[in-house]
C-alpha positions as CSV (number, residue, x, y, z in Angstrom):
1,M,62.5,8.2,-17.6
2,G,60.8,6.7,-14.6
3,A,57.5,5.3,-16.1
4,L,56.7,2.2,-18.0
5,R,55.0,3.0,-21.3
6,P,53.0,0.6,-23.4
7,S,54.3,-0.1,-26.9
8,S,51.0,-0.8,-28.4
9,I,47.2,-0.2,-27.9
10,A,45.0,-3.1,-26.8
11,N,41.6,-3.6,-25.3
12,E,40.9,-3.9,-21.6
13,G,41.1,-7.7,-21.7
14,N,44.8,-7.5,-22.5
15,D,45.8,-5.1,-19.8
16,A,48.1,-7.6,-18.1
17,Q,49.8,-8.4,-21.4
18,I,50.3,-4.7,-22.1
19,H,51.9,-4.2,-18.8
20,E,54.2,-7.2,-19.3
21,D,55.2,-6.1,-22.8
22,A,55.8,-2.6,-21.7
23,H,57.9,-3.8,-18.8
24,H,60.3,-5.6,-21.1
25,D,60.3,-3.2,-24.0
26,D,61.0,0.0,-22.0
27,Q,63.1,-1.4,-19.3
28,K,66.2,-0.5,-21.2
29,D,65.2,3.2,-21.1
30,L,64.9,3.4,-17.3
31,D,67.7,4.6,-15.1
32,A,69.4,2.3,-12.6
33,G,67.4,3.6,-9.7
34,A,64.1,2.8,-11.3
35,L,65.3,-0.7,-12.4
36,F,66.3,-1.4,-8.8
37,V,62.9,-0.3,-7.5
38,L,61.1,-2.5,-10.1
39,K,62.9,-5.6,-8.6
40,S,61.0,-5.0,-5.3
41,K,58.3,-7.5,-4.3
42,G,56.6,-5.6,-1.6
43,S,53.2,-6.4,-0.1
44,W,50.5,-4.2,1.4
45,V,52.0,-4.8,4.9
46,H,55.3,-3.3,3.7
47,S,53.5,-0.3,2.2
48,G,51.9,0.2,5.7
49,Y,55.4,0.3,7.2
50,H,56.7,2.8,4.7
51,L,53.7,5.1,4.9
52,T,53.8,5.0,8.7
53,T,57.5,6.0,8.7
54,S,56.9,8.9,6.2
55,I,53.9,10.3,8.1
56,V,54.2,9.4,11.8
57,A,57.4,11.2,12.8
58,P,58.6,13.1,15.9
59,P,57.0,16.4,14.8
60,L,53.8,14.9,16.2
61,L,55.3,15.8,19.6
62,S,54.5,19.5,18.6
63,L,50.7,18.9,18.4
64,P,50.0,20.0,22.0
65,Y,51.7,23.3,21.0
66,A,49.4,23.6,18.1
67,F,46.4,23.0,20.4
68,A,47.6,25.9,22.5
69,F,46.7,28.3,19.6
70,L,43.4,26.6,18.7
71,G,41.9,25.4,22.0
72,W,40.1,22.1,22.6
73,A,37.4,22.5,19.9
74,G,39.6,24.0,17.2
75,G,42.5,21.6,17.8
76,I,40.4,18.4,17.7
77,L,38.5,19.7,14.7
78,C,41.6,20.6,12.7
79,L,43.2,17.2,13.6
80,V,40.1,15.3,12.4
81,I,39.8,17.4,9.2
82,G,43.5,17.0,8.4
83,G,43.3,13.2,8.8
84,L,40.2,12.9,6.6
85,V,41.6,15.2,3.9
86,T,45.0,13.6,3.7
87,F,43.6,10.0,3.8
88,Y,41.2,10.8,0.9
89,S,44.0,12.6,-1.1
90,Y,46.5,9.8,-0.6
91,N,43.9,7.2,-1.6
92,L,42.9,9.2,-4.7
93,I,46.5,9.4,-5.8
94,S,46.9,5.7,-5.2
95,L,43.8,4.9,-7.3
96,V,45.1,7.1,-10.2
97,L,48.5,5.2,-10.0
98,E,46.6,1.8,-10.0
99,H,44.6,2.8,-13.1
100,H,47.7,3.7,-15.0
101,A,49.5,0.6,-13.8
102,Q,46.7,-1.6,-15.2
103,L,47.1,0.2,-18.5
104,G,50.8,-0.6,-18.5
105,H,51.9,2.9,-17.7
106,R,53.3,2.6,-14.2
107,H,54.6,5.8,-12.5
108,L,57.4,5.3,-10.1
109,R,57.9,8.9,-8.9
110,F,56.0,12.1,-8.5
111,R,57.9,13.7,-11.4
112,D,56.7,10.9,-13.6
113,M,53.1,11.9,-12.9
114,A,54.0,15.6,-13.5
115,H,55.6,14.6,-16.8
116,D,52.3,13.2,-18.1
117,I,50.0,15.7,-16.5
118,L,51.9,19.0,-16.9
119,G,54.5,18.0,-19.6
120,P,58.2,17.1,-19.5
121,R,59.5,20.6,-18.7
122,W,57.1,21.2,-15.8
123,G,57.8,17.8,-14.4
124,R,61.6,18.3,-14.5
125,Y,61.9,22.0,-13.7
126,Y,58.9,22.6,-11.4
127,V,57.8,19.4,-9.5
128,G,61.3,17.9,-9.3
129,P,62.9,20.9,-7.6
130,I,60.0,21.4,-5.2
131,Q,60.1,17.7,-4.2
132,F,63.9,18.0,-3.7
133,M,63.6,21.1,-1.6
134,V,60.9,19.5,0.6
135,C,62.9,16.3,1.1
136,Y,66.1,18.2,1.6
137,G,64.5,20.4,4.3
138,A,63.0,17.4,6.0
139,V,66.4,15.7,6.1
140,V,68.1,18.8,7.5
141,A,65.3,19.2,10.2
142,S,65.6,15.5,11.1
143,T,69.4,15.8,11.5
144,L,69.0,18.9,13.7
145,L,66.3,17.3,15.8
146,G,68.4,14.1,16.2
147,G,71.4,16.2,17.4
148,Q,69.2,18.0,19.9
149,C,67.9,14.7,21.3
150,M,71.5,13.4,21.6
151,K,72.5,16.5,23.5
152,A,69.6,16.1,25.8
153,I,70.7,12.6,26.6
154,Y,74.3,13.8,27.1
155,L,73.2,16.5,29.5
156,L,71.1,14.0,31.5
157,T,74.0,11.6,31.9
158,N,76.7,14.3,32.2
159,P,75.2,17.7,33.5
160,D,78.7,19.3,33.4
161,G,79.5,18.2,29.9
162,T,81.2,20.7,27.5
163,M,80.2,19.2,24.1
164,K,78.3,21.6,21.8
165,L,75.1,21.1,19.8
166,Y,76.9,21.2,16.5
167,E,79.1,18.2,17.5
168,F,76.0,16.1,18.1
169,V,74.6,17.2,14.8
170,I,77.7,16.1,13.0
171,I,77.7,12.7,14.8
172,F,74.0,12.1,13.9
173,G,74.6,13.4,10.3
174,C,77.4,10.8,9.8
175,F,75.1,8.1,11.1
176,M,72.4,9.2,8.6
177,L,75.0,9.2,5.9
178,I,75.7,5.6,6.5
179,L,72.1,4.6,6.4
180,A,71.6,6.7,3.2
181,Q,73.4,4.0,1.2
182,I,70.4,1.7,1.4
183,P,69.1,1.6,-2.2
184,S,65.3,1.7,-2.1
185,F,62.2,1.8,0.0
186,H,61.8,-1.9,-0.2
187,S,65.3,-2.3,1.2
188,L,64.1,-0.3,4.2
189,R,61.1,-2.5,5.0
190,H,62.7,-4.0,8.1
191,I,64.0,-0.7,9.4
192,N,60.5,0.9,8.8
193,L,58.9,-1.9,10.8
194,V,61.2,-1.0,13.7
195,S,60.3,2.6,13.0
196,L,56.6,1.8,13.4
197,V,57.2,0.2,16.8
198,L,59.4,3.1,17.9
199,C,56.8,5.7,17.0
200,L,54.2,3.8,19.1
201,A,56.8,3.6,21.9
202,Y,57.8,7.3,22.2
203,S,54.1,8.3,21.7
204,A,53.1,6.1,24.6
205,C,56.0,7.6,26.6
206,A,54.9,11.1,25.8
207,T,51.3,10.3,26.6
208,G,52.2,8.5,29.8
209,G,54.5,11.3,31.0
210,S,51.9,14.0,30.3
211,V,49.2,12.1,32.1
212,S,51.6,11.5,35.1
213,I,52.6,15.2,35.3
214,G,49.0,16.4,34.8
215,S,47.7,14.2,37.5
216,S,50.3,15.4,40.1
217,S,51.1,18.7,41.6
218,K,54.4,19.0,39.8
219,G,53.1,20.3,36.5
220,P,52.0,23.9,35.7
221,E,48.6,25.2,36.5
222,K,46.2,24.2,33.8
223,D,45.0,27.1,31.7
224,Y,43.3,26.5,28.4
225,S,42.6,30.1,27.5
226,L,43.9,31.6,24.2
227,E,46.7,34.1,25.0
228,G,47.4,37.4,23.2
229,N,45.4,40.0,21.3
230,T,43.4,39.4,18.2
231,E,46.3,39.7,15.8
232,D,48.4,37.3,17.8
233,R,45.5,34.8,18.0
234,I,45.0,34.9,14.2
235,F,48.7,34.5,13.6
236,G,48.7,31.6,16.1
237,V,45.9,29.9,14.2
238,F,47.9,29.9,11.0
239,I,50.9,28.5,12.9
240,A,48.8,25.7,14.4
241,I,47.3,24.8,11.0
242,A,50.8,24.8,9.4
243,I,52.0,22.4,12.2
244,I,49.1,20.0,11.7
245,A,49.3,20.1,7.9
246,T,53.1,19.5,7.9
247,T,52.6,16.6,10.3
248,Y,50.1,14.9,8.1
249,G,51.5,15.9,4.7
250,N,54.6,13.7,4.2
251,G,53.2,10.7,2.4
252,I,55.4,9.7,-0.6
253,I,52.7,7.7,-2.4
254,P,54.2,7.0,-5.9
255,E,57.6,6.0,-4.6
256,I,56.1,3.7,-2.0
257,Q,53.5,2.2,-4.4
258,A,56.4,1.5,-6.9
259,T,57.8,-1.0,-4.4
260,L,54.7,-3.2,-4.5
261,A,54.7,-6.4,-6.6
262,P,52.1,-6.3,-9.4
263,P,49.2,-6.4,-9.4
264,V,49.0,-3.4,-7.1
265,K,45.2,-3.1,-7.0
266,G,43.9,-2.6,-3.4
267,K,47.3,-3.0,-1.7
268,M,47.9,0.7,-1.0
269,F,44.4,1.1,0.5
270,K,45.2,-1.6,3.0
271,G,48.6,0.0,3.7
272,L,46.9,3.4,4.2
273,C,44.5,1.8,6.7
274,V,47.5,0.4,8.7
275,C,49.2,3.8,8.6
276,Y,46.1,5.8,9.7
277,T,45.3,3.4,12.5
278,V,48.8,4.2,13.9
279,T,48.4,7.9,13.0
280,T,45.0,8.1,14.8
281,V,46.3,6.4,18.0
282,T,49.6,8.5,18.2
283,F,48.4,11.9,17.0
284,F,45.3,12.1,19.2
285,S,46.8,10.5,22.3
286,V,49.9,12.9,22.3
287,A,47.9,16.0,21.3
288,I,45.1,15.5,23.9
289,S,47.2,14.3,26.8
290,G,49.9,17.0,26.2
291,Y,47.4,19.9,26.0
292,W,45.4,18.5,29.0
293,A,48.6,18.4,31.1
294,F,50.2,21.7,30.1
295,G,47.5,23.8,28.6
296,N,48.7,27.0,26.9
297,Q,52.1,26.4,28.5
298,A,52.8,23.5,26.1
299,E,56.2,23.9,24.5
300,G,57.1,23.4,20.8
301,L,58.3,19.9,21.7
302,V,56.2,18.3,24.5
303,L,59.2,16.5,25.9
304,T,60.6,20.0,26.9
305,N,57.8,20.3,29.4
306,F,59.1,17.3,31.2
307,L,62.0,19.5,32.4
308,V,61.4,22.7,34.4
309,N,64.5,24.8,35.2
310,G,66.7,21.7,34.8
311,K,64.5,19.7,37.2
312,A,62.9,16.5,35.8
313,L,59.2,16.2,36.5
314,V,59.4,12.5,35.6
315,P,62.3,10.0,36.3
316,K,65.4,10.8,34.3
317,W,65.6,7.2,32.9
318,F,62.1,7.8,31.5
319,I,63.2,11.0,29.6
320,L,66.4,9.2,28.5
321,M,64.4,6.2,27.1
322,T,61.9,8.5,25.3
323,N,64.7,10.5,23.7
324,I,66.5,7.3,22.6
325,F,63.2,6.0,20.9
326,T,62.9,9.4,19.2
327,I,66.4,9.5,17.9
328,L,66.1,6.0,16.4
329,Q,62.9,6.8,14.7
330,I,64.2,10.1,13.4
331,S,67.0,8.2,11.7
332,A,64.5,6.0,9.9
333,V,62.3,8.9,8.9
334,G,65.3,10.9,7.6
335,V,66.6,8.0,5.5
336,A,63.1,7.2,4.1
337,I,62.6,10.9,3.0
338,G,66.2,11.5,2.1
339,S,66.2,8.5,-0.3
340,K,63.9,10.6,-2.5
341,S,66.0,13.8,-2.3
342,V,69.0,12.6,-4.3
343,E,68.6,10.0,-7.0
344,S,71.1,8.4,-9.3
345,R,70.6,9.4,-12.9
346,H,73.0,6.9,-14.5
347,K,71.9,4.7,-17.3
348,P,71.3,1.1,-16.2
349,P,74.5,-1.0,-16.1
350,E,74.6,-4.7,-16.8
351,T,73.4,-5.5,-13.3
352,V,71.6,-3.2,-11.0
353,G,72.3,-3.9,-7.3
354,F,73.6,-2.5,-4.1
355,R,76.4,-0.4,-5.6
356,S,77.1,3.2,-4.7
357,K,76.4,4.6,-8.1
358,N,73.0,2.9,-8.3
359,T,71.8,3.9,-4.8
360,K,69.6,6.9,-3.8
361,G,70.9,9.3,-1.3
362,Q,74.5,8.3,-2.0
363,S,77.3,10.2,-0.3
364,N,79.6,12.6,-2.1
365,L,82.5,10.4,-1.0
366,A,81.0,7.4,-2.8
367,A,80.2,9.5,-5.9
368,N,83.7,10.9,-6.0
369,Y,85.2,7.4,-5.6
370,E,83.1,6.1,-8.5
371,G,84.1,9.1,-10.6
372,T,87.8,8.6,-9.8
373,V,87.7,4.9,-10.6
374,G,85.8,5.6,-13.8
375,F,88.3,8.2,-15.0
376,R,91.2,5.9,-14.2
377,R,89.7,3.1,-16.2
378,K,89.0,5.4,-19.2
379,Y,92.6,6.8,-18.9
380,Q,94.0,3.3,-18.9
381,G,91.9,2.3,-21.8
382,A,93.1,5.4,-23.8
383,V,96.7,4.5,-23.0
384,E,96.2,0.9,-24.1
385,F,94.5,2.1,-27.3
386,R,97.4,4.5,-28.0
387,R,100.0,1.8,-27.4
388,K,98.2,-0.7,-29.7
389,T,97.8,2.0,-32.4
390,T,101.5,3.0,-32.2
391,N,102.6,-0.6,-32.4
392,G,100.4,-1.1,-35.4
393,R,101.9,1.8,-37.2
394,L,105.4,0.6,-36.4
395,D,104.6,-2.8,-37.8
396,Y,103.1,-1.3,-40.9
397,F,106.1,0.9,-41.7
398,T,108.5,-1.9,-40.9
399,A,106.8,-4.2,-43.3
400,K,106.7,-1.5,-46.0
401,Y,110.4,-0.8,-45.5
402,Q,111.3,-4.5,-45.8
403,K,109.4,-4.7,-49.2
404,L,111.5,-1.8,-50.5
C-alpha cells in the first residue's frame, strides 16, 4: 500500500475531513517508508530543489553533441519542444495527484497511480519493475560518470598516476552508498539546494570555457555541417532526440509531491516554475555555447573538448574546479534517483524514523545486520519460551508426584 484511501463517501464540502479521516484510518496499512514520507512538511521551494536535482544533471553536458546531429535549427527546436512537452506533462500529472489528494486518495508513488489506473497486478509487475530498472540504470550511470570525473581530476594533478578507472568507480560507489542511507526526499532538501547551486556552477563553467575557447585560436575550426550519408544522419537524429528526451525526462513527480505538506494545491506548479527556470538557463546556455565553439566536433561530454591530445585549452585549475562541481552534483542526483530504486517493504514499526530497515536505498550490509539481529532476537525468544515451558512441566509433574 502506498496511497491513502477514504473510508467513506462525502460531498465536496467535506474533502478536507475525508482526507484527515483517511489519513488516520489507513495509516496502519502503509509500509514504513510511506509513513516516513508522510511526516514530511515540504514547501513549494523544497519541491523546486528536488525537481531541479532530478532533471538538471550532468548529462546536460552532452547537449552540444546532440546539436552536432541536428544543426542549429533542429537542435534549438527539439530543445524547446522537449521543454514544453515535459513541463506540460509534469504539470498534468501534478494536477491529477492534487485532485486525488483533495478527495482523500493521496498517491505517494508511481506504482500507486498504476495500481488505480491499470490494476494491482499491472502496478506491481509492470510499472514497478520499469521504474526500478530506470532508476537502477541512472544510479549505475551516475556512479560511472562520477568515477570518470574523479580519474580526470587525478590525471590532472598526477599525470603519471597508475590508478585505474574501476578503483575510482569503487570509491565513488562507496560514497554513494553512505549517502543512500538518507530516508526520504524531504531529508535531502538541503543537499538538493546545494545541488541546484552546483548545477548552475558547472553549467556556467562549461559555458564560459566554451566561449573562451571559441573566441580564441586554440579551438577547432568551426564547422556546423551535418556529417555522414543519409543513413548516418537519420540515425544521428534519433540519437540526438534520445539524448534530449533522456535529459528532460527524469522528473519523479509523485514521490516529490508526496513530501509536500497538505494542502498541496498549487505548490508543485511553483516548484516546476523554479525547476524550469534553472533548466532553461543551463540547457540552452551549455548547448548553444558548446555547439558554437566546437561545431560538429563536439564530444559526448563537452568537458572532453577542453583537452586536446592531453593539452588543456583552458587553465587546469578551471577544468579541475568544473569536474569537482560535476562530481558533487552527480552524487546528489544519484542519491535522489536511487532512493526510489530500492524501497523498504516492512510493515510500520512502533516508530518510523532514521533506521536502516525503514530507509530507502539501504545497503545490503545494513539489511543483513538487521536480519541477523532479528534472527538472534527470535532465537533468544524461542529459547526463553522453551525454558519456561520445560520448567512449567517440571513443576506440574513435581506437584502431581507429591500428591501421590
